[in-house]
MILO-119776 format. One record per residue (C-alpha): residue number from 1; residue in one letter; x, y, z. Coordinates in nm, 3 decimals. Each point is the difference from the previous one (the first is absolute). Layout:
<k->NUM r->a u->X v->Y w->Z>
...
//
This chain:
<k->1 r->m u->-3.436 v->-0.774 w->0.462>
<k->2 r->n u->0.324 v->0.170 w->0.109>
<k->3 r->s u->0.218 v->0.049 w->-0.309>
<k->4 r->t u->0.291 v->0.163 w->0.182>
<k->5 r->r u->0.321 v->-0.188 w->-0.072>
<k->6 r->r u->0.253 v->-0.067 w->0.276>
<k->7 r->l u->0.364 v->0.095 w->-0.049>
<k->8 r->l u->0.290 v->-0.074 w->0.233>
<k->9 r->i u->0.314 v->0.211 w->-0.035>
<k->10 r->a u->0.277 v->-0.189 w->0.177>
<k->11 r->g u->0.277 v->0.230 w->0.119>
<k->12 r->c u->-0.221 v->0.305 w->-0.051>
<k->13 r->g u->0.231 v->0.299 w->-0.022>
<k->14 r->d u->0.017 v->0.297 w->-0.236>
<k->15 r->l u->-0.090 v->-0.192 w->-0.318>
<k->16 r->g u->-0.280 v->-0.188 w->0.171>
<k->17 r->i u->-0.153 v->0.320 w->0.135>
<k->18 r->r u->0.022 v->0.161 w->-0.344>
<k->19 r->l u->-0.161 v->-0.307 w->-0.156>
<k->20 r->a u->-0.287 v->-0.004 w->0.251>
<k->21 r->g u->-0.070 v->0.365 w->-0.076>
<k->22 r->r u->-0.063 v->-0.088 w->-0.366>
<k->23 r->l u->-0.248 v->-0.281 w->0.048>
<k->24 r->d u->-0.379 v->0.011 w->-0.013>
<k->25 r->g u->-0.212 v->-0.300 w->0.088>
<k->26 r->w u->0.269 v->-0.161 w->0.215>
<k->27 r->s u->0.020 v->-0.053 w->0.375>
<k->28 r->v u->0.372 v->0.035 w->0.073>
<k->29 r->t u->0.187 v->-0.155 w->0.293>
<k->30 r->g u->0.357 v->0.107 w->0.066>
<k->31 r->l u->0.233 v->-0.246 w->0.171>
<k->32 r->r u->0.314 v->0.132 w->0.167>
<k->33 r->r u->0.178 v->-0.020 w->0.334>
<k->34 r->n u->-0.097 v->0.354 w->0.105>
<k->35 r->t u->-0.338 v->0.109 w->-0.134>
<k->36 r->a u->-0.007 v->0.345 w->0.165>
<k->37 r->r u->0.079 v->0.185 w->-0.324>
<k->38 r->l u->-0.268 v->-0.164 w->-0.212>
<k->39 r->p u->-0.279 v->0.235 w->-0.109>
<k->40 r->e u->-0.352 v->-0.064 w->0.127>
<k->41 r->t u->-0.105 v->-0.128 w->-0.343>
<k->42 r->i u->0.219 v->-0.310 w->0.050>
<k->43 r->t u->-0.098 v->-0.266 w->0.254>
<k->44 r->p u->0.309 v->-0.065 w->0.214>
<k->45 r->q u->0.138 v->-0.351 w->0.052>
<k->46 r->a u->0.298 v->-0.007 w->0.234>
<k->47 r->a u->0.228 v->-0.295 w->-0.079>
<k->48 r->d u->0.362 v->-0.082 w->-0.072>
<k->49 r->l u->0.050 v->-0.203 w->-0.318>
<k->50 r->a u->0.325 v->-0.136 w->0.143>
<k->51 r->r u->-0.194 v->-0.152 w->0.294>
<k->52 r->p u->-0.270 v->-0.231 w->-0.138>
<k->53 r->e u->-0.174 v->-0.032 w->0.337>
<k->54 r->t u->-0.102 v->0.368 w->-0.028>
<k->55 r->l u->-0.205 v->-0.084 w->-0.311>
<k->56 r->s u->-0.245 v->-0.215 w->0.196>
<k->57 r->g u->-0.260 v->0.279 w->0.015>
<k->58 r->l u->0.022 v->0.077 w->-0.372>
<k->59 r->a u->-0.290 v->-0.105 w->-0.224>
<k->60 r->r u->0.095 v->-0.274 w->-0.245>
<k->61 r->e u->-0.207 v->0.080 w->-0.309>
<k->62 r->w u->0.047 v->0.316 w->-0.206>
<k->63 r->d u->-0.108 v->0.120 w->-0.340>
<k->64 r->a u->0.351 v->0.138 w->-0.050>
<k->65 r->v u->0.327 v->0.031 w->0.188>
<k->66 r->v u->0.285 v->0.240 w->-0.082>
<k->67 r->y u->0.336 v->-0.072 w->0.160>
<k->68 r->t u->0.195 v->0.322 w->0.050>
<k->69 r->a u->0.218 v->-0.096 w->0.296>
<k->70 r->t u->0.348 v->0.154 w->0.022>
<k->71 r->p u->0.305 v->-0.118 w->0.193>
<k->72 r->g u->0.076 v->0.142 w->0.341>
<k->73 r->e u->0.367 v->0.022 w->-0.094>
<k->74 r->r u->0.194 v->-0.004 w->-0.326>
<k->75 r->s u->0.175 v->-0.331 w->0.060>
<k->76 r->e u->-0.036 v->-0.349 w->-0.140>
<k->77 r->a u->-0.168 v->-0.114 w->0.322>
<k->78 r->g u->-0.235 v->0.299 w->-0.006>
<k->79 r->y u->-0.100 v->-0.063 w->-0.360>
<k->80 r->r u->-0.054 v->-0.371 w->0.057>
<k->81 r->a u->-0.215 v->0.065 w->0.307>
<k->82 r->a u->-0.223 v->0.247 w->-0.185>
<k->83 r->y u->-0.024 v->-0.150 w->-0.348>
<k->84 r->v u->0.035 v->-0.375 w->0.048>
<k->85 r->q u->-0.082 v->-0.097 w->0.357>
<k->86 r->g u->-0.273 v->0.261 w->0.047>
<k->87 r->l u->-0.149 v->-0.088 w->-0.338>
<k->88 r->e u->0.002 v->-0.373 w->0.080>
<k->89 r->h u->-0.173 v->0.067 w->0.331>
<k->90 r->l u->-0.275 v->0.205 w->-0.164>
<k->91 r->l u->-0.054 v->-0.235 w->-0.295>
<k->92 r->g u->-0.037 v->-0.289 w->0.244>
<k->93 r->h u->-0.282 v->0.184 w->0.175>
<k->94 r->i u->-0.213 v->0.157 w->-0.274>
<k->95 r->k u->-0.204 v->-0.069 w->-0.310>
<k->96 r->a u->-0.031 v->0.279 w->-0.256>
<k->97 r->g u->-0.181 v->0.050 w->-0.327>
<k->98 r->r u->0.291 v->0.215 w->-0.116>
<k->99 r->f u->0.346 v->0.035 w->0.149>
<k->100 r->i u->0.252 v->0.269 w->-0.099>
<k->101 r->f u->0.359 v->-0.006 w->0.121>
<k->102 r->v u->0.191 v->0.329 w->-0.021>
<k->103 r->s u->0.349 v->-0.072 w->-0.131>
<k->104 r->s u->0.277 v->0.206 w->-0.159>
<k->105 r->t u->0.202 v->0.031 w->-0.318>
<k->106 r->a u->0.297 v->-0.084 w->0.225>
<k->107 r->v u->-0.061 v->-0.357 w->-0.120>
<k->108 r->y u->0.173 v->0.096 w->-0.327>
<k->109 r->g u->0.378 v->-0.021 w->-0.003>
<k->110 r->q u->0.045 v->0.172 w->-0.338>
<k->111 r->d u->0.251 v->0.284 w->0.029>
<k->112 r->d u->0.103 v->0.105 w->-0.351>
<k->113 r->g u->-0.292 v->0.229 w->-0.082>
<k->114 r->e u->-0.218 v->-0.281 w->-0.135>
<k->115 r->w u->-0.378 v->0.024 w->-0.025>
<k->116 r->v u->-0.181 v->-0.243 w->0.232>
<k->117 r->d u->-0.361 v->-0.112 w->0.022>
<k->118 r->e u->-0.196 v->-0.300 w->0.125>
<k->119 r->d u->0.168 v->-0.231 w->-0.255>
<k->120 r->s u->0.354 v->0.100 w->0.095>
<k->121 r->a u->0.219 v->-0.233 w->0.205>
<k->122 r->a u->-0.020 v->0.074 w->0.373>
<k->123 r->e u->0.347 v->-0.084 w->0.132>
<k->124 r->p u->0.057 v->0.235 w->0.294>
<k->125 r->g u->0.351 v->0.058 w->0.124>
<k->126 r->a u->-0.087 v->0.123 w->0.349>
<k->127 r->f u->-0.179 v->-0.166 w->0.291>
<k->128 r->n u->-0.304 v->0.229 w->-0.014>
<k->129 r->g u->-0.081 v->-0.099 w->-0.358>
<k->130 r->r u->0.059 v->-0.369 w->0.067>
<k->131 r->i u->-0.234 v->-0.001 w->0.301>
<k->132 r->l u->-0.269 v->0.195 w->-0.187>
<k->133 r->l u->0.020 v->-0.247 w->-0.288>
<k->134 r->e u->-0.044 v->-0.288 w->0.245>
<k->135 r->a u->-0.303 v->0.175 w->0.151>
<k->136 r->e u->-0.150 v->0.057 w->-0.346>
<k->137 r->g u->0.015 v->-0.376 w->-0.051>
<k->138 r->l u->-0.195 v->-0.056 w->0.321>
<k->139 r->a u->-0.262 v->0.252 w->-0.107>
<k->140 r->r u->-0.042 v->-0.159 w->-0.343>
<k->141 r->e u->-0.030 v->-0.349 w->0.152>
<k->142 r->f u->-0.291 v->0.147 w->0.196>
<k->143 r->g u->-0.153 v->0.118 w->-0.328>
<k->144 r->g u->0.104 v->0.359 w->0.055>
<k->145 r->i u->0.141 v->0.288 w->-0.201>
<k->146 r->a u->0.345 v->0.151 w->0.043>
<k->147 r->l u->0.027 v->0.374 w->-0.069>
<k->148 r->r u->0.357 v->0.130 w->-0.035>
<k->149 r->f u->0.035 v->0.371 w->0.073>
<k->150 r->s u->0.304 v->0.199 w->-0.106>
<k->151 r->g u->0.133 v->0.276 w->0.230>
<k->152 r->i u->-0.293 v->0.149 w->0.192>
<k->153 r->y u->0.001 v->0.374 w->0.072>
<k->154 r->g u->-0.251 v->0.257 w->0.119>
<k->155 r->p u->-0.090 v->0.186 w->0.320>
<k->156 r->g u->0.193 v->-0.160 w->0.283>
<k->157 r->r u->0.227 v->-0.174 w->-0.253>
<k->158 r->d u->0.223 v->0.295 w->-0.085>
<k->159 r->w u->0.346 v->-0.149 w->0.051>
<k->160 r->l u->0.130 v->0.145 w->-0.327>
<k->161 r->l u->-0.109 v->0.352 w->0.092>
<k->162 r->r u->0.158 v->-0.024 w->0.345>
<k->163 r->t u->0.321 v->-0.134 w->-0.151>
<k->164 r->l u->0.026 v->0.297 w->-0.237>
<k->165 r->r u->-0.073 v->0.249 w->0.276>
<k->166 r->a u->0.283 v->-0.151 w->0.204>
<k->167 r->g u->0.240 v->0.065 w->-0.291>
<k->168 r->g u->0.304 v->-0.184 w->-0.132>
<k->169 r->v u->-0.188 v->-0.242 w->-0.227>
<k->170 r->t u->0.227 v->-0.174 w->-0.252>
<k->171 r->c u->-0.121 v->-0.170 w->-0.315>
<k->172 r->r u->0.148 v->-0.143 w->-0.317>
<k->173 r->r u->-0.130 v->0.179 w->-0.308>
<k->174 r->q u->0.110 v->-0.244 w->-0.271>
<k->175 r->p u->-0.073 v->-0.278 w->-0.049>
<k->176 r->p u->-0.332 v->0.073 w->0.168>
<k->177 r->v u->-0.123 v->-0.170 w->0.314>
<k->178 r->w u->-0.367 v->-0.077 w->-0.075>
<k->179 r->t u->-0.262 v->0.048 w->0.272>
<k->180 r->n u->-0.365 v->-0.097 w->0.015>
<k->181 r->r u->-0.272 v->0.127 w->0.230>
<k->182 r->i u->-0.371 v->0.009 w->0.067>
<k->183 r->h u->-0.197 v->0.243 w->0.215>
<k->184 r->a u->-0.160 v->-0.147 w->0.314>
<k->185 r->e u->-0.345 v->0.108 w->-0.123>
<k->186 r->d u->0.055 v->-0.195 w->-0.322>
<k->187 r->c u->0.101 v->-0.302 w->0.209>
<k->188 r->a u->-0.333 v->0.022 w->0.180>
<k->189 r->g u->-0.175 v->0.047 w->-0.333>
<k->190 r->a u->0.166 v->-0.308 w->-0.146>
<k->191 r->l u->-0.106 v->-0.211 w->0.297>
<k->192 r->a u->-0.359 v->0.127 w->-0.025>
<k->193 r->h u->0.006 v->-0.075 w->-0.373>
<k->194 r->l u->0.113 v->-0.360 w->0.054>
<k->195 r->l u->-0.283 v->-0.052 w->0.248>
<k->196 r->t u->-0.247 v->0.074 w->-0.282>
<k->197 r->l u->0.146 v->-0.200 w->-0.290>
<k->198 r->e u->-0.215 v->-0.296 w->-0.098>
<k->199 r->k u->0.286 v->-0.228 w->-0.112>
<k->200 r->p u->0.334 v->0.146 w->0.112>
<k->201 r->d u->0.338 v->-0.152 w->-0.079>
<k->202 r->d u->0.203 v->-0.134 w->0.291>
<k->203 r->l u->0.282 v->0.254 w->-0.044>
<k->204 r->y u->0.022 v->0.373 w->-0.074>
<k->205 r->v u->0.269 v->0.263 w->0.023>
<k->206 r->a u->-0.099 v->0.356 w->0.087>
<k->207 r->s u->0.210 v->0.305 w->-0.084>
<k->208 r->d u->-0.059 v->0.334 w->-0.165>
<k->209 r->r u->0.061 v->0.054 w->-0.370>
<k->210 r->c u->0.328 v->0.185 w->0.043>
<k->211 r->p u->0.311 v->-0.197 w->0.097>
<k->212 r->a u->0.257 v->0.277 w->0.036>
<k->213 r->p u->0.374 v->0.037 w->0.058>
<k->214 r->r u->0.072 v->0.084 w->0.362>
<k->215 r->w u->0.207 v->0.302 w->-0.110>
<k->216 r->e u->-0.298 v->0.142 w->-0.187>
<k->217 r->v u->-0.237 v->-0.044 w->0.295>
<k->218 r->l u->0.244 v->0.149 w->0.252>
<k->219 r->s u->0.077 v->0.297 w->-0.226>
<k->220 r->w u->-0.368 v->0.074 w->-0.064>
<k->221 r->l u->-0.085 v->-0.021 w->0.369>
<k->222 r->a u->0.294 v->0.215 w->0.105>
<k->223 r->a u->-0.098 v->0.272 w->-0.247>
<k->224 r->r u->-0.359 v->-0.003 w->0.130>
<k->225 r->m u->0.114 v->0.006 w->0.363>
<k->226 r->g u->0.267 v->0.268 w->-0.045>
<k->227 r->v u->0.275 v->-0.220 w->0.145>
<k->228 r->p u->0.332 v->-0.114 w->-0.149>
<k->229 r->g u->-0.033 v->-0.279 w->-0.254>
<k->230 r->p u->0.188 v->-0.330 w->-0.002>
<k->231 r->v u->0.378 v->-0.006 w->-0.021>
<k->232 r->e u->0.121 v->-0.203 w->-0.295>
<k->233 r->s u->0.187 v->-0.316 w->0.094>
<k->234 r->e u->0.191 v->-0.211 w->-0.250>
<k->235 r->d u->-0.024 v->-0.321 w->0.198>
<k->236 r->d u->-0.341 v->-0.040 w->0.153>
<k->237 r->c u->-0.336 v->0.140 w->0.097>
<k->238 r->g u->-0.006 v->-0.029 w->0.374>
<k->239 r->d u->0.093 v->-0.364 w->0.046>
<k->240 r->h u->-0.137 v->-0.112 w->-0.338>
<k->241 r->r u->0.248 v->-0.104 w->-0.270>
<k->242 r->g u->-0.235 v->-0.156 w->-0.255>
<k->243 r->q u->-0.256 v->0.168 w->-0.224>
<k->244 r->g u->-0.315 v->-0.129 w->0.167>
<k->245 r->k u->-0.304 v->-0.115 w->-0.195>
<k->246 r->r u->-0.302 v->0.154 w->-0.170>
<k->247 r->v u->-0.341 v->-0.127 w->0.107>
<k->248 r->l u->-0.280 v->-0.047 w->-0.253>
<k->249 r->a u->-0.351 v->-0.028 w->0.146>
<k->250 r->d u->-0.196 v->-0.053 w->-0.324>
<k->251 r->r u->-0.189 v->-0.304 w->0.136>
<k->252 r->l u->-0.152 v->0.214 w->0.275>
<k->253 r->f u->-0.079 v->0.289 w->-0.236>
<k->254 r->g u->-0.146 v->-0.244 w->-0.253>
<k->255 r->s u->-0.243 v->-0.125 w->0.265>
<k->256 r->g u->-0.154 v->0.347 w->0.022>
<k->257 r->f u->0.204 v->0.164 w->0.277>
<k->258 r->a u->0.080 v->0.370 w->-0.040>
<k->259 r->l u->0.264 v->0.193 w->0.193>
<k->260 r->q u->-0.078 v->0.312 w->0.198>
<k->261 r->y u->0.372 v->0.096 w->-0.011>
<k->262 r->p u->0.149 v->-0.115 w->-0.334>
<k->263 r->d u->0.354 v->0.113 w->0.078>
<k->264 r->y u->0.222 v->0.136 w->0.276>
<k->265 r->r u->-0.061 v->0.361 w->-0.106>
<k->266 r->a u->-0.373 v->-0.033 w->0.066>
<k->267 r->g u->0.041 v->-0.169 w->0.338>
<k->268 r->y u->0.294 v->0.193 w->0.140>
<k->269 r->g u->-0.131 v->0.323 w->-0.149>
<k->270 r->e u->-0.315 v->-0.033 w->0.210>
<k->271 r->m u->0.202 v->-0.086 w->0.312>
<k->272 r->l u->0.222 v->0.306 w->-0.045>
<k->273 r->a u->-0.297 v->0.226 w->-0.071>
//
């Protein structure tokens, strides 16, 4: 008897490739418009989630499906096409023993430094959070799990480092602007972990254990990089005038998940090394 389980990664980009590299005992298929960059260990499936007719050649039954699609453009239409319309098209085509939808802590509108977790009110103020919250509802109606990542960083996701190298970064020092992040490898690890849980909850947040003021992170990075640190601004931190939120991922940690990079120093330190 063949015991290999079948996994579909829909919108298989960086996180999907990292996830596939962690799995044993799974046959992994990666669905994306252009499959040329998929490694040989992933079976390519060329399709466009926004065009349901392209899904006709996709198998219908899977042991697990992970939805990691991202919008082609940062606009309301782009988000809706990727997270609502594309998701509806896929859910109408497949059956899955487990379904995981990759979401974001952008669904939280809290902006006064509050702690947020799975029990906190999700009342997003921007279109991206509202659309993601709508998509989470679709995934849960399907019997799936929503996994909300905070700010993802890692190789290829080095916007903060490039911003500092360019110079002229302004940031408010007090009151602090709280930031939350998780390394891309820990994102992949969290997804792999949820594939193994016997009785998972339908919602998790994923972030490292170190919410940190943006000023602190910028100053630490600048010192390590040997570039000028942030310039103190009384009014804002970039275009941010609130204090942000602090993400608490105790439900995920309580389920047995362990971080490879527990804070920004560990993750960025490796990148800079």
